[in-house]
N, C-alpha and C positions, 0 to 999 in steps of 0.2 A: 605753671610753678614758675618758670624762668621770667614770664612778664611779671609775677606779682616780685620775685626777686630785684629786677631794673629797677622797680618804682618806690623800692625801697632805699628811702637817703639816711643819710645820718652815718656813722659807726656802726657794721655789719659785727661789728664784736661784742659791742652794747646789747643787740639786736639779739643774739645767741644766748648772751645772760639772761636778759630780761626773760624770755620765751623758758627758759632752762629754768630759772627760779621756778614760774608759774606753774609748771608742770611740776614740780617738787610740791607747792604751794598747794596745788588741786588733791593731788596725794595725801600729803600729810593733812590737812584739815577734813578731808573725807575718813582717813583713817581715826580723829585725835577726838571725832563729834561724837563718836558713838554713844556715851553717858548722855551727854544735850540731847540725843535723839529721844533715848528712852526716859527722859526725867521731863520733858517739855512735849516733845512729837510723837507721843505714844510706839517708838519704834522705828520710823521714819527716817532710817540714817540717810533717805536719798534728797531729804529735804534742804538739809546744809548741803550736801553737794552741789547741787542746780542753783542754791544762792549762790553760792560762792564761783560756781562758773560765772553766771552772769555777774557778778561785782567784776572776777578780772577781767572778763571780756568787754564791760564799761571800762575801766580800768587802761586797757588795750588801746581801745578806741580814743580815750582821754592823751593815751601816749602819743599815738599818732596825729592824732590833730595837734597839740603843743608841738609837735618837731615840724610841721610845717607852714608853723608861722616864724616867721624870720624872729631870727635870735632880740635884734633890737628893738622890737618893738615891747619885749620884757622891760625897757628902764622905763618907759612910758607908763605900762600897769603896773607896778613898782610901786607909782609912789600913790594911787588910788589905793594899792592893796593896803600900805600899811594903814594910810588912812581909816581904812573900814578893820583893821585889826584891831587897836586898842580898841574902840568901842565894844566892839565883838569879845575881845578879851575881859573887859568890864562887867558886862553883861553873863558873860559865864560865871565869871566869880560871882555876883550876887541873885541871879537868877538862875542859874543854872544847872542842869539836871546831876544830881549827886550820887556816885558809887564808889562804894568804899569811903564814906566820908570825905571826897574828894569833887568840888566841882569843875569837871573838866569836859564836861558835854556840853550840848543845845541839840533842842529837841526840836527839830521845825515842825509846825502844825499840820493838818490834812494827812500829809504823809508819814510821819510819825517816822521821820529818819533822825539819827542822833550824828551827830559826827562833833568831832573837840577842833574847839577853836586855834587851839596850839598847834595845831598841823598846818592851818593856813597861815597865822599868822609866824611859822618858822620859815615858810617858803617866802612870804612878801619881805620876812626881813633881810633875807638872803639878798633876793634880787636887790633890794632897793640898798643894801651895802655895796652891791654890785656895781651900781650906778654914781652913788656919791664919791666913791672909791675913784671911780673916773673919772669925771666931774671933776675933783678935787687935785688932781696930778700937779698942777701946776702950783700949787700952795702946798700941797700934803703936808709940809715937813712944819708948819702953822698949827701954833696953838688952838688960835680961837678963831681963826677963819675954815680951817679943817676940820681938824680932832673934837672941838666941843660939837657943833655940829652934827658930826658924823656918828657921836660915843650916845649922844640924848634916846636916841632912840632904840638903841640896845639896851641900855639901861631900864629905859619907860617898859620894850615889851616884855624882855626877861624875868621884870618886878613884876608884872602882873599875870606872868604863867608859875612864876614861883610857886606861890601860896600853894597852886594844887598838884602841879608837875616839875618835882623837883627838878627831878632829875634831865627832863625835853629845858628846862630853863639853861641849866647848865652845858648841856652837849651844844644850846645854840649860843650860850656866851663865847664859849672855847670856840665854834667854829666863827665866828665873825671879829674874834681875836686874832687865827689865822690871815682870815682874810684883809684884814688890819696892815697883820706883818708882810703878806705876799705884796699888799698896797702901795708898802714903804713907809706905812707910819712910823715915826718915832717910837723906838723897842720903849724907851723910857715911861712914851707917854702909856703904850700900852700895859706895860708892869704896873704901873701907877691906878689906873683904871681898874684892872684885876684885885691889885690889893685893895682898893676899895669894894668891888665888889665881894670880898671875901669876910672884910669888916663887918658891911650892912646884913651879910646873910648874917655871920656870928649874931650880931644883936637883934636881927628880927626872932634869931631861933629865941634865944636867950627872953624876949621878951613875950613873945606869943607862949612861952613852954608855961611861961606864971601863970596864964590862963586856962583852969581846965577845961573847959569847955570846948577847948583847939584840939582838933580829933588827929590830923596833919602830922602835927611834931613827935606826937605819940607813935604814930605809924612809921615814922625817920628814924625816930630811938631806938626805935623797936627793932625795926630790920638790921639798923649797923650792932647793935648789943648783939641780937641772936649772932652775925655772921661772925662776930669776934671772938664770941664765949657762947662757941656750939653745943659742950657738954652742958650745960646747966639754962638753956632755953629752947623753946618749941624749934625742930628745924623740919617739921612735915614735911612743907616745898623742896629745900635742899634733899632731903633725903629721898625722897620721890624723883627725885632728877636722877640723882647718884645711883638708884637702883638700875633706872633706865639705862645709863648710860653705860654701868656696869653690865648688866645683861645682855645688851646690845653686840658686843665682842668689837671683833673686828670686823665682819658682814654682816652684822645683828640679824631680824630675826623672821626678816624678808615684809612685806608690803603688807601691814592688815594686821598684822599679828605682835602688835605692842599689848603688855600686858597693864605698862605702867599708866596709860591713856584711865584708866580705870579710878585712877587714885590720884594722881598731879592737877592738883587745879592749876587751872589756866592752862590745862595742856594743849588745845589749839590759839595760844594766843603767844603768852609771856614766855611758855616753858615748850617751846613747839620743836625747838634744837633737839631738846632731849630726846622727844619721841624719834626725831628722824635719825639719831645716832641708834636710839632702842631697835628701831627697824630697818635700818641700811648701818649702821656700823660703824665704828670710826672710817671706815672710806667713805660713807657715804659722807658723815659731820666735816671730814677735810673739804671734801669737792664742794660742798656747799658754801665752807670758807674761803676755798680756793676762787670760785667766782664771784666773791665778795673783793676780794683781791684783785682779778684781774678788772671788775667794774672800776675800783679805784686806781688803777697803771692808767686803763684809757682815757675816764675824767682826767688826770692828770697831763694825760697825751695831748686830750683836744684840747687844754689852757694852753700849755705850750705853743699848739700851734693854731690858736688861736689869732685873726686877723687885727683883731679889737682888744682895747684893757677889759672893756663889760664883759666882753663873751668867756675871756679868758678867768677873769675871776667868778663867772657865772657857774662856770662849768665846776671850776674848783672846787667854791663853796657848797654847792647842792652834791658834788661827790664827797667831800669830807664828811658832810651832815650823816647822807644815807650810809656811809660804811660805818661811820663812828657808832652810830646808832646800831647796826647791824653786829659789831665786834662787842658792844654793852651787852646787847643781847647775849649773845654766846658766852660772853666772859659770866652772864649769872646765871645759867642755864651750868656749867661746869662748874659755878660756886666761886669763882674767882674775886667777886663781889658782892654786897649785897643785892637784893629783891629792890629792883628799881621799876619796873612797870613798861620798859623798851621793848617793842613788837620786834621782830621782824621782820624786815621792811622787803615787801612782794611775796611773801610766805604767810604770816602770820592772817587767820580768819579777822576781818574786819573791813565795813568798808569804805568810807572816808581816807583811812589814811593809808588805804595800797591807792586808792585816788588819787593822793597829793603825792606821793610816792610818784606815780606814773606819770604825772602833770611832771615833777622833778627831774625824772629821768628824759621825759618827752624836748624838756628846756636843752636837758646836756645835748640831744640828739640833736636839737636845732642848730646847737653852735657847731656841731659835727658837720651837716650839715653844707652850713655856709662855706666850711673848711673843703669841703670835694667840690665845689661850685666854683671856687677859685681857682683850684687846681683844673678843673676841666678849663676854664676858660685860659686859665696859662699855656693848656696842651693845643686848644683849639687856635691861639693867640700863635704858638712858636709852628704850627703846624703851617699856618697863612704864610710866616713868615719864611719860612724853608722853600715852602711853591714859590 
């Protein structure tokens, strides 16, 4: 065990957070997929457990691989990734697999594996933004030389994600704006492009809403109106989540004893946090929230200590993105915001989403590994000089 621990590189606290959330994920998914097992697997509840353990194990392998790669290589990788992301998103919009009227998924032939192209695009764009901001630092205040070339990929990719996945597009756009702010882009430029994005979104919704065949705008409108007027609208999801949280109490019903998993739609993904609170109580819900905040704190700390601008922006952007998504998922579960469809990173059931999240954390760990290596070199050099 000590040999294994010595070979683990990068921030130890992040490794502990990841292992904890993986364990929570396995327990919560096993508990919340009972209904699925009886509907599709003749009551074989172990099927989803084994499948999720395999997915989680592969996610851990991806994280280990990503953290062993020198983080500066991701700068070049981001160029190719962004180029691939655009046609991939276009294909998803036109020919992607539709679920609940949203074309978010691409189904790979032969292996029949579906993945959300927005997960890939999100990781690609954040890496690319870190690269461009780093390379444009000498002219970062200039509108034409720095800001315009930088903002075009952001608007393009977010616009392609937006029709099928508004919440992901919004979170990605906000993350990019935060990165620009950290990267010393003029604040008035950031506010200007934010205003343009808001105006464009409003105009798009108005135009599309006039066409009866478009179902996503109706879905957005329904979710918002349901959230604002809960007395006169169908609030089944929110009500079942509230029941799960209320009956969980302080210490919960203990693992495997959830009852709302049989009634709550998407109990294993979008609303898994409500099931966690039902089984582990407010104490368990607070601990999960605390671990995400620890992840954010460690990500910011790595960004602050990073030896280069690219590493700092990379760690900050990926940390913000992951934790913002987690907070949105939790806010939906406790009915603070309308339903968005955002999964709980590292916890919700889902293959490619968990894998891209694992890759993101692996990249953060790659930056922290470089920090550790430089500290070790400094200690070695100090020892040599002292001798």
